[in-house]
N, C-alpha and C positions, 0 to 999 in steps of 0.2 A: 504494500500500500504506500503510495507516495503523494497522493493528492487528498486534501481535506476540503470538504464543503461545509462551511460554518454558517449557521443562522443564529444571530444574536436575538434574544427575546426582548427586543426593544419596544416599549410602548410608543405610539405615534408622537407623544410629547418629547421623547428622547431620541428621535431618529437623527437629530443633529450630532449625536455622540458617535455615529458610525466612523467618521475619520479617525477619532482617537482609538477606537477598537481596532481599526485596520493598522494603525501605528503599532499597537501591541502585537499583532500578528507579524509585522515586519521585523520585530525583534527576533523572530525565529527564522524567517526567510524573506528575502527581498522580492520574491516572486508571488505577489498577492494581487488578485483581481477582485475589485469591488463588485458586488451584486446588490445594488440599492433595491429596496430601502434598508435592508437589515442583514445582508449576507456577504460572503466572500469565498473565493477559492484560494487555496494556498498550496504551492508546490514545495514539498518538503524533502526532495531528493538530497539536496545539500545538507539540510538540517539533520536528517537521519544519520549521516556520516559524522557531522560535527558534534552532535549531542550524544551519539552512541545509543539512540533510542529509535524505535520504529514509529510510524505515523500515529498509530493508535495510542501509544504511550505519550507521545507529544500532544495529542488531542486532549488527554486528561490534564496535562500541565496547562494548556491553553485555557481550558474551562476554569480551572482553579484560579488562574491569574485574572481572568475576566471578572469572576465573582469578587475576588479580593480587591482589585484595583478600582473597579467601576460598578460593582453591585449588579452586574448583568449576567444572567445565565445564558447558556447557548446549547444548541443541539448540533451534532457533528456527524457527517458521513465520510467514510474513507474508501478510496478505490484506486486502482492503477491509473485511471484517467479522470478528467473533469466530469464527463458524462456519467460514468459509473459512480463517482462520488456523490453526484447530485441525486441519482436514483437511491443510493444508500441513505441519504439524508431523510428520505421519506419514512424510513423505519426507525430513525433515531429518536431517543427520548433523553431528557436531561440526565446527565450522569453516566450514560451508556452510549459509547460511540458505535454506530452501525457500520460494519466493514464488509465490503464485498469479498467473498472467499477467493482464494488464489487458485489459478488453474483454469484453463479454457472450459473444461466440462463443468467445473463448479460455478463459473460465472454464468454459463448457459442455464444451469439449474436455478441459480439465484434469480435470473431475469424471467424465466419461463412463466412463473406464477403471477408476475406483476401485471397490472392493467396497462393498457397501451398508453393511457394518459400519464403514467409514471415517467415516461421519457421526456426529458427537457425538450421544449419546442413543439411537442404534440398538443395541440389545443383541443377544445371541446368539439369543434366541428370535424376535425380529422378523426378523432376517436369515435365519433358517432358514425361517420362514413364507414370506417373499418368494422365497427360493431354491427352495422347493418348486414355485413357479409360474414358475420360469425368470427371476425378476427378481433376478439376483445382482450386477449392476453398477448404478452410479448412472445411467449412460446409459440402460439399459433401464427403470429406475424413472422417469426423467424423461420417457420417451416413452410410458409407460403411462397410460391414462385415469385421471383423478382418481377416478372412481367405482369403478374396480377396486381402487385402493389403499385407499380408504375401506372397501370391503367386506372387505378382507384384514386391516387393522390398526385399523379404527375411523375415525370421521368426522374428529375433530380430528387424530389422529396421522397419518392419511392425507393430510390437507391440508398439514400441516407437512412431511411427508416429500416430497411432490410439489414444494413450494416449494424446499426445501433441495437436492433433486436437480437442480433447474433453476437453482441458483446464487443464489436469493433468500435473502439473509442479513439478517434483521430484528433480530438480536440487537444488544446494546450492552454495553460494558464497564461493570460496576457496581462502583465502588470498595468494598472491604470490608477487614476486618482478619482476620488469622488468629487464631482462638480458641486459647486455651491447650488443649493436648491431650496425650493419652497414646497411644502406639502400641506395638505389638509385632508381630514378624514370625515366621512359621513357614516356613522354607525346607525343601524336600525334598532328600534326598540325590541323588535322580535325578528326572527329570521324571515326575510322578505323574498317573495317569489314573483311579485308583480313587476314586470319590465317598466311600466310607466313610473313607478316609484323609484326604480333604479335610475331612470333617465332624469327624474327630478333631482335626485341626489347628485348626479353628474353635472347638471346645469348649475346647481347651487355651488358645487365645488369649483367649477370652472370660473364662475362669476367671482368667487372669493380670490382665487389665484390671480385672475386678471387684475382685480383691484389692488391687491398687495404688490404685484409687480409694478403697476403704474405709480403707486405711492412711493416706491423705491427708485423710480426712474430706471427700471430694468426691463429687459426682454428675455424670453427663454427660447432655446433652440430645440428642446426635446420635451415631450410630455409623456409621463409614465402613469399607467393605470394599474392599480392592484385591487382585485376583487377577493375579499375574504369570505369563506363559506362556513356553513354551520358545522362541518366536520373538522374545522380548524385548518383546512388546507387553503391555498390561495393561488390565484393565477395573476401573473404580472405581464403586461405588454407595454412596450415603448414605441413611440413613433416620432421621427424627426419632422419638424414642421417645415413647410415649403419656404418660409422665411422667418427669422426671429421675430417674435411678437409678444405683446401683452394685451392684445385685443381680445376681449372676452368671447365674442362670437366665433372667432377663429379657434380659440382654445376649446370651446364647447363642441364645435364640429369635429375636431380631432378626437376629443374624448368619446363622443357618440360613435365615431367610426371604429375606434378600438373596441368599444363595448359590443357593437353589432358583430364585429369579426369573431368574438368569442363564441357566438352561436349558443348562448345559454338558453335552456328550455326548462322552466320550472326549477331552476337552481335556487337553493335556499341561501340567500346572500346575507351575511352578517354585517358587512361594512364595505364601503368603497373608499379607496384612497387615491387621490390625484396628486401628482408631483410634477412641478416644473423644474427642469434641469438645464444645465448649460447656460447659466445666467450671464448676460453681458449688459454693459451700460446702454441705455436706450439711444443715447446720442451717438454711439459708435456703430449702431446697426444700420444695415442697408435695407431699403424697401423697394418693392416693385411699384412703380408709379401706376396709378389707376385713375380712370376718368369716370368711374361708376358713381353717379350721384347718390345712390342708396348707401354705398359704403362710406362715402364722405359724411353723409347725414348721420349714419350710425355712430361714427367716431365722434362727431360733435356732441351727440346726445350722451355718449359715454363720458366725455369730459364734464358735461354739466352734472351728470349723475354722480361722478366722483366728488365734485365740489359739494354737492348736497350731502353725500355720505360723510365727508370730512366734517361738516358742520353739525349734522343732526344724527349721525350714527350709521352703522353699516346697513341697517334695514330701512333706511329712509327711502331708498329707491331700489326696486327689485324687478326682475322680469315678471311678466304676468303669470307665467307658469309656476312661480314660487309664492304667489300671493297668499295661498292658503296654508303655508307652512307655519308651524308654531314657532314662537320666538325662542 
């Protein structure tokens, strides 16, 4: 085992602590890849030799240090590659590192009973398509002809799916830094299955993110949506905007697009988190000129609404679709 996938149990109010936790991981290895909002991959090949311990033993040290220094627990999966470590994370619990067994046959057996959605990058829509043809576990996907998978999900996606289901992990840990970001969460009082209420939560979150960005004279380059479910699992999707923006309608359209792409059907959603990433000063951003009078009018209204909110509070002006929400 050389790769760890770590998910810190950070509440939304402490997600800004992720860079410090990544710094703690970098005390073990410089090869750390952030997985916002609360995770990271760490390549421990050099660390295993340096510390004279294997990855699972180092995982225990990392957890103790995270608790002692930051009061943050974590769950950890370990595997020979990033994809396998992320699959292992799904079985992890605090205090017990979930490790993929060694050996090709053992890896195949480990994956065979996993649902298709356990693979990173396989969303609800793809899992549903495969399930309609009886391919609901990785073992069945691994045994399916490559041509069948390519016909169902496309040539490139089918090839990647076939390889991953057979335990072929070609990924690598790419060191990166966490961009400065803004995030907001919309929890539901009870597990919510109504798509209209999901969309209202997205609208509310996008409006807040846009207003906060404009108040800081910032724009964002990327928007990330995290949907948390009743079974404590979560789906995260990111999308790069066509141009850096703090314009609430543009953020809302992007959030809606990511939500629709998930293909949720009667999913019991516990909370929705929206995050703006890659923040830049607004006066340094470039914009595509437009002669659309509707867009120009919308931006002028947005400026007036921002001034009203600054004077009378954040709920002084809201989209009509949010008018019935409780304070």
